[in-house]
C-alpha positions in Angstrom: 57.2 63.5 101.2 58.2 64.5 97.7 58.9 68.2 97.0 58.5 69.0 93.3 59.5 72.1 91.4 57.0 73.8 89.1 56.8 76.6 86.6 53.5 78.5 86.0 52.7 78.6 82.3 50.6 81.8 82.9 53.0 84.1 84.8 56.3 82.2 84.6 56.8 82.0 88.4 58.9 79.0 89.5 58.0 77.5 92.9 58.4 74.3 95.0 55.4 72.4 96.3 54.8 69.2 98.4 52.3 67.3 96.3 50.1 64.4 97.6 48.6 62.1 94.9 48.1 63.3 91.4 46.9 66.8 92.2 48.0 69.8 90.1 49.4 72.6 92.4 48.2 76.2 92.2 50.7 78.9 91.4 51.2 80.9 94.7 51.7 84.1 92.7 48.8 84.2 90.3 46.6 81.3 91.4 46.7 79.5 88.0 46.6 75.7 87.8 48.4 75.8 84.5 51.7 74.5 85.9 54.4 72.3 84.6 56.6 70.0 86.7 60.3 70.9 86.2 63.4 68.6 86.2 65.1 69.0 89.6 68.8 69.1 90.2 70.1 66.3 92.5 72.2 66.8 95.6 75.6 65.0 95.2 78.1 63.7 97.7 81.4 65.4 97.3 83.5 63.6 99.9 85.7 60.5 100.1 85.5 57.4 102.3 85.3 59.4 105.5 82.2 61.4 104.6 82.4 64.8 103.1 80.1 67.7 102.3 76.7 67.3 100.8 76.0 70.2 98.5 73.6 71.3 95.9 74.8 72.6 92.5 74.7 76.3 92.0 71.3 77.4 90.9 70.8 79.3 87.8 67.5 80.9 89.0 69.0 83.4 91.3 68.0 81.8 94.5 70.0 81.2 97.7 72.8 78.7 98.1 70.4 76.1 99.6 67.8 76.1 96.9 68.1 73.4 94.2 65.9 75.2 91.7 66.4 78.8 92.5 63.0 79.4 94.0 61.9 78.0 97.3 59.3 78.8 99.9 61.7 78.5 102.8 63.8 81.5 101.9 61.4 83.5 99.8 63.5 83.7 96.6 
């Protein structure tokens, strides 16, 4: 299931949403459907031949370490 990152054009809130089909998600903060899909950061493999750590780049949105876009529903940031 794809999880996309969105920005609300009305209030500026950034959020993640699982989207099925071509639907436009509603902003969880203000309820607006004027949302824009954001470019997501990718997780990269930082190890050698024996494996290694999988890590997300540091977010610039002020979220937690595990958030790729700075705002996620799982941690509330």
